[in-house]
C-alpha positions in Angstrom: 125.7 78.6 99.2 122.3 78.2 97.4 122.1 81.0 94.8 118.6 82.0 93.8 117.3 84.1 90.9 114.0 85.8 91.1 111.8 86.8 88.1 109.2 89.3 89.4 110.0 90.4 92.9 106.5 90.8 94.2 105.0 90.5 97.6 104.1 86.8 97.3 107.6 85.7 96.3 109.1 88.0 98.9 107.1 86.1 101.5 108.4 82.8 100.3 111.9 84.1 100.2 111.5 85.3 103.8 110.6 81.7 104.9 113.5 80.3 102.8 115.9 82.7 104.6 114.7 81.5 108.0 114.9 77.8 107.0 118.2 78.0 105.3 120.8 80.5 106.2 122.9 79.4 103.3 120.3 80.5 100.7 120.8 83.9 99.0 119.1 85.9 96.3 121.9 86.7 93.9 119.9 87.9 90.9 116.6 89.7 90.3 114.7 90.5 87.1 112.1 93.2 87.4 111.1 96.5 86.0 111.2 98.2 89.4 114.8 97.6 90.3 115.6 101.0 91.9 112.5 100.6 94.1 113.5 97.1 95.0 117.0 98.1 96.0 115.5 100.8 98.3 113.1 98.3 99.8 115.9 95.9 100.5 117.9 98.7 102.2 114.9 99.8 104.3 114.4 96.2 105.5 118.0 96.1 106.7 119.4 94.1 103.8 122.3 94.8 101.4 121.4 94.8 97.7 125.1 95.2 96.6 125.5 91.4 96.3 122.5 91.1 93.9 122.7 91.4 90.1 119.7 93.3 88.8 118.2 92.8 85.3 115.2 93.9 83.3 115.4 90.9 80.9 115.0 87.3 82.3 116.9 85.7 79.5 119.9 87.9 80.2 119.8 86.9 83.9 119.5 83.2 83.1 122.2 83.2 80.4 124.6 84.9 82.9 124.5 81.6 84.9 125.6 81.0 88.4 122.1 80.1 89.7 121.0 77.0 91.6 117.3 77.7 91.3 114.7 80.3 90.2 111.5 81.7 91.5 108.8 83.3 89.4 106.5 85.9 91.0 105.4 88.0 88.0 101.9 89.1 87.1 99.8 86.0 86.1 100.0 86.5 82.3 103.8 86.1 82.5 104.0 83.0 84.6 104.1 80.7 81.5 106.5 82.7 79.3 109.0 83.1 82.2 108.6 79.4 83.3 109.4 78.2 79.8 112.6 80.2 79.9 113.6 78.5 83.1 112.5 75.1 82.0 114.8 75.3 78.9 117.8 75.7 81.2 116.8 72.8 83.5 116.9 74.8 86.7 114.8 73.9 89.8 111.8 76.3 89.7 109.3 77.7 92.2 106.3 78.8 90.1 103.4 81.0 91.3 99.9 80.0 90.4 98.0 80.0 88.1 100.7 78.3 86.0 99.0 79.6 82.8 96.1 82.0 81.9 95.1 80.6 78.4 94.9 77.3 76.7 97.7 78.3 74.3 99.9 79.1 77.3 99.0 75.8 79.0 99.9 73.8 75.9 103.2 75.7 75.6 104.0 75.0 79.3 103.1 71.3 79.0 105.3 70.8 76.0 108.2 72.7 77.6 108.0 70.6 80.7 108.1 67.3 78.7 111.5 68.2 77.3 112.9 69.7 80.5 114.7 68.2 83.5 113.5 70.9 85.9 111.8 69.9 89.1 109.0 72.4 89.6 107.4 73.4 92.9 104.0 75.0 92.1 102.7 77.5 94.7 99.9 75.2 96.0 100.2 75.5 99.7 96.7 74.2 100.6 97.5 70.6 99.6 100.4 70.5 102.1 98.7 72.2 105.1 98.3 70.3 108.4 94.5 70.3 107.8 94.7 68.5 104.4 97.5 66.2 105.6 95.3 65.1 108.5 92.3 64.7 106.2 94.5 62.6 103.9 95.5 60.4 106.8 91.9 59.9 108.0 90.6 59.1 104.5 93.5 56.7 103.9 92.6 54.9 107.1 89.2 53.9 105.6 87.3 55.3 108.6 84.7 57.1 106.4 84.8 54.6 103.6 85.5 55.5 99.9 84.9 59.2 99.2 81.8 59.2 97.0 80.8 62.9 97.1 82.4 66.2 97.9 81.0 69.7 98.7 83.6 72.4 98.8 83.4 76.2 99.3 85.5 79.3 99.4 83.7 82.4 100.8 86.4 85.1 100.5 86.0 87.9 103.2 88.8 90.0 101.6 87.3 89.8 98.1 87.4 93.5 97.5 91.0 93.2 96.3 89.6 91.5 93.1 87.6 94.7 92.2 89.7 97.5 93.6 93.3 96.6 92.8 95.1 95.3 89.8 93.3 92.0 90.0 90.2 93.8 88.5 91.9 93.6 85.1 90.4 90.5 83.5 92.9 90.6 80.7 95.5 89.8 83.4 93.6 87.5 85.7 91.3 85.7 83.2 88.6 85.4 85.9 88.4 84.1 89.4 88.4 80.4 88.7 92.1 80.8 87.7 92.8 83.2 90.6 91.2 81.2 93.5 89.6 77.9 92.4 93.0 76.7 91.1 94.0 76.1 94.7 90.8 74.4 95.6 90.6 72.2 92.6 94.2 71.1 93.3 93.7 70.1 97.0 90.4 68.3 96.0 92.3 66.4 93.3 95.1 65.7 95.8 92.7 64.3 98.4 90.7 62.1 96.0 93.6 60.7 94.0 91.5 60.2 90.9 91.2 62.1 87.7 88.5 64.7 86.8 86.9 64.0 83.4 84.1 66.6 83.0 83.2 70.0 84.4 80.3 72.4 84.1 80.2 75.9 85.7 78.3 79.1 86.2 79.3 82.6 87.3 77.4 85.7 88.4 78.2 89.4 88.8 75.5 90.8 90.9 77.3 93.1 93.5 80.5 94.6 92.2 79.1 96.4 89.2 77.7 99.9 88.6 77.7 103.1 86.7 80.4 105.1 88.4 83.0 106.5 86.0 85.9 104.4 84.8 89.2 105.0 86.6 87.5 106.5 89.7 89.7 106.1 92.8 88.4 105.9 96.3 90.3 108.9 97.5 88.7 111.0 94.7 85.2 109.8 95.3 82.6 112.1 96.9 80.8 109.0 98.4 83.7 107.5 100.3 81.9 108.2 103.7 78.9 106.2 102.6 80.4 103.5 100.3 80.8 100.2 102.2 83.9 99.3 100.1 85.7 102.5 100.9 88.9 102.7 103.1 86.8 104.8 105.5 84.4 101.9 106.2 87.1 99.2 106.0 88.7 101.0 109.0 85.7 102.4 111.0 83.0 99.8 110.3 84.7 96.5 109.6 87.8 97.4 111.7 90.1 95.9 109.1 93.0 98.2 109.9 95.5 95.9 108.1 93.6 96.3 104.8 93.3 100.1 104.7 94.9 101.7 101.7 93.8 105.3 101.5 95.1 105.9 98.0 95.3 103.8 94.9 92.1 101.8 95.5 89.7 101.9 92.6 85.9 102.0 92.7 84.3 98.6 93.0 81.1 99.9 91.5 82.5 101.6 88.3 81.8 100.6 84.7 85.3 99.2 84.4 85.2 96.8 87.3 86.0 93.3 86.1 85.6 89.8 87.5 82.5 87.8 88.5 81.6 88.0 92.1 80.4 84.4 92.6 81.0 81.1 90.7 80.2 77.4 91.0 81.4 74.3 89.3 80.3 70.6 89.3 83.1 68.2 88.5 82.7 64.6 87.5 85.6 62.2 88.2 86.6 59.0 86.5 84.8 56.7 89.0 81.5 58.5 88.4 81.5 60.5 91.6 81.1 64.2 91.5 82.3 67.4 93.4 80.3 70.6 93.9 82.4 73.7 94.4 81.3 77.3 95.0 83.2 80.5 95.6 81.9 83.9 96.7 83.6 87.3 96.9 81.2 89.5 98.8 80.9 87.5 102.1 82.6 89.4 104.9 84.2 88.9 108.3 82.9 85.8 110.1 81.1 84.7 107.0 84.4 83.8 105.6 85.2 80.1 105.2 87.2 77.8 103.0 87.1 74.0 103.1 85.1 70.9 102.2 82.9 68.0 103.2 84.0 64.6 101.9 81.3 62.0 102.2 81.8 58.2 102.4 79.2 55.6 103.4 80.8 55.1 106.8 81.3 58.8 107.7 81.7 62.4 106.6 84.9 64.4 107.0 84.7 68.2 107.2 87.5 70.8 107.5 87.7 74.6 107.3 90.9 76.7 107.3 89.0 79.5 109.1 88.1 77.4 112.1 91.3 75.4 111.9 89.4 72.2 112.5 88.8 68.7 111.1 85.6 67.0 112.1 84.7 63.4 111.4 81.0 62.5 111.7 80.5 58.7 112.0 77.4 57.5 110.2 76.8 54.3 112.0 77.8 55.1 115.6 77.0 58.0 118.0 80.4 59.6 117.6 81.8 62.9 116.3 85.6 63.4 116.3 87.1 66.9 116.3 90.7 67.8 115.7 92.5 71.2 115.8 95.8 71.7 114.0 96.6 75.1 115.5 98.0 76.3 112.1 95.6 79.1 111.1 98.1 81.7 112.2 100.8 80.4 109.8 101.1 81.7 106.2 98.5 79.9 104.1 97.7 77.6 107.0 101.2 76.4 107.3 101.5 75.3 103.6 104.0 78.0 102.6 106.5 76.7 105.1 106.3 73.2 103.6 106.6 74.5 100.0 109.7 76.7 100.9 111.3 73.8 102.7 110.6 71.5 99.8 112.1 73.9 97.3 115.3 74.1 99.3 115.5 70.3 99.4 114.8 70.1 95.6 117.8 72.3 95.0 120.1 70.9 97.6 119.2 67.2 97.8 117.5 66.4 94.5 114.1 65.9 96.3 110.9 65.5 94.4 108.3 68.3 94.4 105.4 68.0 96.8 103.4 70.3 94.4 104.5 69.1 90.9 103.9 71.0 87.7 101.5 68.2 86.4 99.2 69.2 89.3 99.4 72.9 88.3 98.7 72.1 84.7 95.7 69.9 85.6 94.2 72.6 87.9 94.7 75.3 85.3 93.1 73.1 82.7 90.1 72.6 85.0 89.8 76.4 85.6 90.0 77.2 81.9 87.3 74.6 81.1 85.1 75.9 83.9 85.4 79.4 82.5 84.5 78.1 79.0 81.6 76.2 80.4 80.2 79.3 82.2 80.6 81.3 79.0 79.0 78.7 76.7 76.6 77.0 79.1 78.0 73.6 78.2 79.6 70.6 79.9 83.3 70.6 79.1 85.7 67.6 79.0 88.7 68.0 81.2 91.2 67.4 78.4 93.4 69.3 76.1 91.9 70.3 72.7 93.1 68.5 69.6 95.6 70.4 67.4 93.0 71.0 64.7 90.6 72.5 67.2 93.3 74.9 68.5 94.0 76.0 65.0 90.3 77.1 64.5 90.3 79.2 67.7 
């Protein structure tokens, strides 16, 4: 039996565990660390499970010191990813770690140093890099059909962006902005496709839509304007027909004085060869305006893919030909990437396999996001490198 310990039993980790359970009947959650243990027990019972074989803790160290685990998964709030990961790394256990792997430069340095002295194999929750779309794009680029990639334009127009202003994500002390929350995925798959190192980044953010003067702490179900507000559950249901996103209570006002997070952002990244990438993300596009993907330009051709259309297109530059491929994976969790990550984590534990989404990639992506945030705040170009120790001491 593969015995799994979970630190932070949130929705995202529960989704991964569900896939693991379907892939490997021999895998069991035998320990959980969370502050909602009574609620979790009840949720497990309601879903037809039996929590009696699970040890529950409120302290991760206590769970890890009790032993008997073959691997650990971390699904806490973002600010706790690094502190909990360091605890697991010290014990050498295989680890599944949610993104972003860190939310500050201090955390990132701590995580990097802990990884250097650990034997843990880490699978970072970067499903996009292992989706059928990106794997097909990698195959086409590797064939040389479009030539060497010399420019990239990438985009992420998020049609469900309201969650970053109406739910817990609106707390910037927790999220540290939307480069870390969203672009960490995109920077990673771009790095993965290019296979070269980013060296410099500049960025800009804007907050033009989700801001306002409504009172702090205002909830949608308390608001007298819920019939007219386009971000209310009423309009989500009756205007946008997003029945799966309706939460009548608990949503907070997207136009209040305490709404956090930028609502659009862009970055330009220079790579070691001298080529550059343009990336942009938007959080107020809606419905069919949603898209996520990239164009990669070579001299011989241009490759384009989009997870929302589930297509890869290759435009040949010197012949009258356009090739179109469909992967039929849009229905799967994170475009099929979660299935690959869950399977890989099982193989890491059981067979000693290597991670398909290693911690080095998570650290590099988080570093890029932190540097993009700093660039936007200071209006400067930032090197994609760790600060010197004396520079950290002055911060």
